[in-house]
C-alpha positions in Angstrom: 106.0 295.3 64.3 105.0 292.1 62.5 104.6 288.8 64.5 106.2 285.9 64.0 104.4 283.1 62.2 104.2 280.2 64.4 104.2 276.6 63.1 101.6 273.9 63.6 101.4 272.4 67.5 102.8 269.2 67.7 100.2 266.4 68.9 101.9 262.5 69.8 100.4 259.9 67.5 98.7 257.9 69.9 96.0 260.8 70.3 95.9 262.2 66.5 95.1 258.3 66.1 92.5 258.0 68.9 89.0 257.0 67.6 86.5 259.6 69.1 84.0 258.4 70.8 81.1 257.0 69.0 78.2 257.2 71.7 79.2 260.8 72.5 80.0 261.9 68.7 76.2 260.2 68.3 74.7 262.5 71.4 76.0 265.4 70.1 74.8 265.2 66.5 71.1 264.6 68.4 71.8 267.5 70.4 72.5 269.9 67.6 69.2 268.8 65.6 67.5 269.6 69.0 68.5 272.6 69.4 67.5 273.4 65.3 64.0 272.7 67.1 64.0 269.2 65.3 62.0 266.8 66.9 64.6 264.2 68.2 63.7 261.4 69.6 66.9 260.8 71.6 68.3 256.2 72.3 72.0 257.3 71.7 73.7 258.0 75.3 73.6 255.6 78.2 72.6 258.0 80.8 69.5 256.9 83.4 66.3 259.6 83.0 65.7 259.0 86.8 66.7 262.2 89.1 69.3 260.8 91.7 67.4 259.6 95.1 66.8 262.5 97.0 68.2 260.9 99.7 71.7 260.6 97.9 71.6 264.9 97.2 71.0 265.8 100.5 73.8 264.2 101.8 76.1 265.7 99.2 74.2 269.0 100.4 75.3 268.5 104.1 78.3 267.9 103.3 79.2 270.9 101.6 77.2 272.8 104.6 80.0 270.9 106.7 83.0 272.5 104.8 83.6 269.3 103.9 85.1 271.5 100.5 89.1 270.5 101.2 91.3 267.7 99.8 90.7 264.5 100.4 93.0 260.7 100.2 93.6 260.0 97.1 92.3 257.0 97.6 88.8 258.4 98.9 88.1 258.9 102.9 87.8 256.2 105.5 84.2 255.8 105.7 83.4 256.0 101.8 86.0 253.0 101.2 84.6 250.9 103.6 81.3 251.7 102.7 82.8 250.1 99.3 84.8 247.4 100.8 81.4 245.7 103.1 79.3 246.4 100.0 81.4 244.1 97.9 81.6 241.8 101.1 78.1 241.5 100.9 76.9 242.0 97.8 79.2 240.7 96.0 81.1 237.7 97.9 84.7 239.3 97.3 86.7 239.3 100.3 88.8 243.0 100.8 89.0 246.0 102.9 89.0 249.2 102.4 92.8 249.0 101.4 91.6 247.0 98.9 89.7 250.0 97.3 90.0 253.5 95.5 87.6 255.7 94.5 87.9 257.4 90.8 86.5 259.9 88.3 84.3 257.3 86.8 84.5 253.7 85.9 86.1 254.7 82.5 88.5 256.4 85.2 89.1 252.9 86.7 89.4 250.6 83.4 92.1 253.3 82.5 94.5 253.6 86.0 94.2 249.7 86.3 94.9 248.9 82.2 98.1 251.6 82.6 98.8 249.7 85.9 98.6 246.7 84.1 100.3 246.9 80.4 104.0 248.0 79.5 104.0 249.7 75.8 106.4 247.5 73.3 106.3 244.7 75.1 103.5 242.7 73.1 100.9 242.3 75.5 97.7 241.4 74.9 94.0 241.8 76.7 91.2 239.6 75.4 87.7 241.4 75.0 84.6 239.8 74.5 82.2 241.6 71.6 80.4 243.4 70.9 81.6 245.4 73.7 81.6 249.3 74.9 83.5 251.7 72.6 86.2 253.1 75.5 87.6 249.8 75.8 89.7 249.3 72.7 91.4 252.7 73.2 91.6 252.5 76.6 93.6 249.0 76.3 95.8 250.8 73.4 96.7 254.0 74.8 98.1 251.5 77.5 100.4 250.0 74.9 98.2 246.1 74.7 96.6 245.4 72.1 93.1 244.2 71.6 91.9 241.1 70.8 88.4 240.3 69.9 86.3 237.9 70.4 82.8 237.6 69.3 79.9 236.6 70.8 77.0 235.6 68.5 73.6 237.1 68.5 72.1 234.1 69.1 74.3 233.1 72.8 73.2 236.6 73.6 76.5 238.1 72.6 78.0 235.9 75.4 81.6 234.2 75.1 82.2 230.0 75.9 84.6 229.0 77.8 86.4 226.9 74.4 86.2 230.6 72.9 88.1 232.1 75.4 90.5 229.5 75.7 91.3 229.3 71.7 92.5 232.7 72.3 94.6 232.9 74.9 98.7 233.1 73.8 101.8 233.1 76.0 101.5 237.3 75.4 98.1 237.3 77.1 97.7 239.6 80.2 94.5 239.8 81.1 90.9 239.7 80.1 88.3 242.7 79.8 84.9 241.3 81.0 81.4 243.5 81.4 78.2 242.4 82.6 75.5 243.0 82.1 76.8 244.7 78.6 76.9 248.1 77.3 75.9 247.7 74.0 74.0 244.1 74.1 72.2 244.4 76.9 72.4 240.6 78.1 73.7 239.2 81.3 76.2 236.0 81.7 74.1 233.9 83.6 75.7 232.6 87.4 76.8 229.4 85.4 78.2 231.1 82.5 80.6 233.3 85.1 81.2 230.5 86.7 82.2 228.1 83.5 84.3 231.3 82.4 85.8 231.5 85.5 86.9 228.2 85.2 88.7 228.0 82.5 90.4 231.4 83.3 91.5 229.5 86.2 93.9 227.6 83.9 95.8 230.2 83.6 97.5 231.6 85.9 99.0 234.6 84.2 96.1 236.0 83.5 94.5 239.1 84.9 91.2 239.5 85.2 89.3 242.9 84.7 85.4 242.5 85.6 83.1 245.8 84.9 80.3 245.3 87.1 78.8 249.1 86.2 75.4 247.7 85.7 75.5 244.4 88.1 72.1 246.5 89.7 70.3 246.5 86.4 70.0 242.8 86.1 65.6 241.7 84.9 65.2 238.0 85.9 61.4 239.3 84.9 62.7 238.4 81.5 65.3 236.0 81.9 64.0 233.8 85.3 66.4 233.2 88.1 68.9 235.5 86.5 71.2 237.2 89.1 74.9 239.3 88.4 78.0 237.0 89.8 81.2 238.5 90.3 84.7 237.3 89.4 86.0 237.9 92.5 83.9 236.0 94.3 86.4 232.5 92.5 89.0 231.9 95.3 91.1 230.8 92.7 90.6 234.2 90.8 90.5 236.6 94.1 93.5 237.8 94.2 94.0 238.4 89.8 90.9 239.8 89.3 89.8 244.2 88.9 86.6 244.8 90.1 85.0 247.6 88.5 82.3 249.2 89.8 80.9 253.0 90.3 78.0 255.1 91.7 76.3 256.6 87.5 73.9 253.1 86.5 71.9 251.9 89.0 72.1 255.1 91.1 71.2 257.8 88.4 74.1 259.5 89.4 76.3 259.7 86.2 76.7 263.8 86.2 78.4 262.9 89.8 81.5 260.9 88.0 81.6 258.5 90.8 83.6 255.0 90.4 85.7 252.7 91.8 88.5 249.7 92.0 89.1 247.1 94.0 92.0 244.7 93.5 93.2 242.4 96.6 96.5 241.3 94.8 99.3 241.1 96.8 98.0 242.3 100.1 96.6 245.1 97.6 99.8 246.4 96.1 97.9 246.5 92.9 95.5 249.0 94.2 98.3 250.7 95.7 100.2 251.1 92.6 96.7 252.6 90.8 96.9 255.0 94.0 100.6 256.0 93.0 99.1 257.0 89.5 96.1 258.3 90.5 97.8 260.1 92.8 99.9 262.0 89.2 96.6 262.3 87.7 93.3 263.6 89.4 93.7 262.8 93.5 90.7 262.1 94.8 87.2 262.9 94.1 85.3 266.0 95.7 85.7 265.6 99.3 81.9 266.2 99.7 80.5 263.6 97.3 82.2 261.0 99.9 79.0 261.0 101.9 76.4 260.6 99.4 78.3 257.1 98.1 77.9 255.5 101.8 74.4 257.1 102.1 73.8 255.7 98.5 75.9 251.9 99.0 74.4 252.0 102.6 70.8 253.0 102.4 69.7 253.6 98.4 68.4 249.8 97.7 64.5 251.5 98.1 65.6 253.5 95.1 67.8 251.7 93.2 65.1 248.8 93.2 62.2 251.3 91.6 64.6 252.2 88.7 65.3 248.3 88.1 62.2 247.6 88.1 61.2 250.3 85.2 63.4 249.0 83.4 62.9 245.6 82.9 59.7 247.1 81.7 61.1 249.1 79.2 63.8 246.1 78.2 60.5 244.3 77.4 58.4 246.4 75.6 61.7 248.1 73.5 61.9 244.2 72.9 58.3 243.2 72.0 59.0 246.1 69.6 62.1 246.0 67.8 60.9 242.1 67.3 57.6 243.2 65.5 59.9 245.2 63.1 60.0 242.9 60.1 63.8 242.5 58.5 65.1 243.4 62.3 67.1 240.8 65.0 67.1 241.2 68.1 68.1 239.5 71.0 66.3 240.0 74.4 67.9 242.5 76.9 68.6 241.4 80.4 70.4 243.4 81.4 71.6 247.0 81.7 69.3 249.4 79.6 70.9 248.6 75.6 69.3 246.7 73.1 71.6 245.8 70.0 69.3 244.9 66.8 70.9 243.2 63.5 70.1 245.3 60.9 71.0 243.1 58.5 68.0 242.4 56.9 67.8 246.4 55.3 71.0 246.2 53.5 70.8 246.9 49.8 67.7 248.6 50.1 67.1 252.2 49.4 65.7 254.8 52.1 63.6 257.8 51.2 65.8 259.6 50.3 68.0 257.5 48.0 70.5 256.9 50.5 71.6 253.2 50.0 72.1 251.0 53.3 75.5 249.5 53.8 76.0 249.4 57.2 74.5 249.5 60.8 76.4 253.1 60.2 74.6 254.0 56.8 71.2 252.4 58.8 71.1 254.6 61.9 72.7 257.8 59.6 69.5 257.6 57.4 67.6 257.3 61.1 68.5 260.2 62.3 68.4 262.0 59.4 65.1 261.0 58.0 63.1 260.0 60.9 64.6 261.5 63.2 65.5 259.1 66.3 69.4 258.6 68.0 70.8 255.5 67.8 74.6 254.8 67.6 75.5 252.6 65.0 77.2 249.2 65.8 80.7 249.2 64.5 82.6 250.8 67.0 81.8 248.4 69.2 83.8 245.5 67.4 84.1 244.3 64.1 82.0 241.5 64.8 78.7 244.2 65.2 78.9 246.5 61.4 75.4 245.4 60.3 74.1 246.8 64.6 72.4 249.3 66.0 72.4 250.5 69.8 69.2 251.8 71.3 69.1 252.9 74.8 65.4 252.6 76.6 66.9 254.8 79.6 64.0 257.1 78.5 61.3 257.5 79.0 57.8 254.5 77.7 56.4 257.3 75.6 59.6 258.4 74.1 60.1 254.5 73.4 56.8 254.3 72.1 57.0 256.5 69.3 60.8 255.9 68.9 59.7 252.3 68.0 56.5 253.7 65.6 58.8 256.1 63.4 61.4 253.3 63.1 59.0 250.8 62.4 57.9 253.8 59.4 61.3 254.0 58.4 61.9 250.3 57.6 58.8 250.4 55.7 59.7 252.9 53.4 62.8 251.3 52.5 63.1 250.3 48.9 65.1 247.5 47.1 67.7 248.0 44.9 66.0 247.8 41.7 63.3 251.1 43.1 60.6 248.2 42.4 58.9 249.6 45.5 59.0 249.6 48.9 59.6 246.2 50.6 57.1 244.0 51.4 56.4 244.6 55.6 53.2 244.0 58.0 51.3 247.5 58.6 51.6 249.1 61.7 53.0 245.8 63.3 54.7 247.9 66.5 51.8 249.8 67.3 50.2 246.3 68.6 53.1 244.6 69.8 53.8 247.8 71.9 51.0 248.7 73.2 50.1 245.0 74.3 53.2 244.4 76.0 52.9 247.9 78.0 49.6 246.1 79.2 51.4 243.3 80.5 53.8 245.3 81.8 51.4 247.6 84.0 51.8 246.7 88.3 
C-alpha cells in the first residue's frame, strides 16, 4: 500500500524571518571545530568559567532531598520573591514588594515577557534601542510586534548615547526604551551622572516605559574607571512606576545553566507584573521548585563569592584591553563592566588573509580569525548597524586563554597583506606579548 505524499509543514512568517542568535551560532561553530580535535580558543560565549559557588549548589541539592519537586507558583514562591524584593530595595533603591516580582526562565525570558505585555502587533509602536546592543533585543522587539529604533553610541563615548540623542529619537509612536548597562557587547557602563541625565530626559516623556536589563550590574570595575557603580532607572522616583527592571542569576553568580531570571515592576500597584504572570502561566509556569532556595541563598549570602569573581573579571578586563590596544590596526574602548571587549577592526578592511580572503567587514575578520587562527569571536553586525566593523570577545575565560588568544590575534593581524599584494602590513613585532606580560604583573594581588 503506497503512502500518500505529504506537503511541507507550514511555518509562520515571523519565525521564518527570525534571525539566528549570532552568539549561539558562533559558539556552536567553535564547538564543532573542537570536536574535530582543533585547538580552538573560545571567546564567543558570554558564560563565566567559574563553577556556581558551593553554598548555592548545596541549597538546591538540599531542596531536592527535602522533596521540593512539585509545582511552584508561576511567579515563584514567597521566600524567593521576598529575597528578590529585599535585594532590589537594599542594593538598587527600588521601592517594591514581592508582589511586584516574578521569577522567569532566565533574563531573556523576562525581556520577552515584558515586551509581549507592553506591545501590540499592528499598532506601529516603536522601542528605542541604544546600540551596539545584545543580539536578541531586536528580534524580541519585532516578535512582540514593535519596531526597533536603533540609536548608536560612538566608541569614543564608550558606546553610550546622550540624552540629546535619545530625545531626538522619540516620536509619538515611541512606547519604550530598552537599556542594558553594563553592556553586552561593549563591556562599558553608564556612570551614575549619565544614567541620571538619561532619566531626566525620559521623565519629560510620560508615555515612555523603561525596560532596564541589569543582568551585569554586579560586574562593574571601578578598578578601570574610578568611582564607577551601577545605577537602576527604577530608583528614580519619577520613573519608578514605569520602569521594568530585569535581572537574573546567570552572570554574577555563575549560574548560566540554571536559567533563572526575574522581573520587577511596581507600576500600577503591580498591575504590569500581574499581567506578565498571566502570560507566563500560559507559557512556562514557574521554574523548578528546588531552584528557589538557591536564589534565596545567593541573594542573601552570596556576596563574597560574587566579589571574588568580580575581582578576577576586573583583572581580565585590564589584561584584554592592554593586549588589544597593543595590536596595530585595532581600536578598542576600555571595558569597565560585564566581561566583553568590542574592538573596531576597520583598520584591517581591504587587506587579505594568508588564505587569500579579503577582509571586508567584522564578519569577514571573525570568520577568517576562526578558520585561520582558531580563535572564536562574534562578528559585530548582529549587535546593530553601527557595529558592522567590530568583533566581540568575551573574557569570561582563563588568563592563560586570554594571553594565548591575544597572541594569535596579533599574529593574524600582522599576517594580513595589502590588497595590491605588496606584502604584510607594517606592524610592530610581537607588541602583544609585552603588553600582556606587563598587565598581568600589574594585576597581581
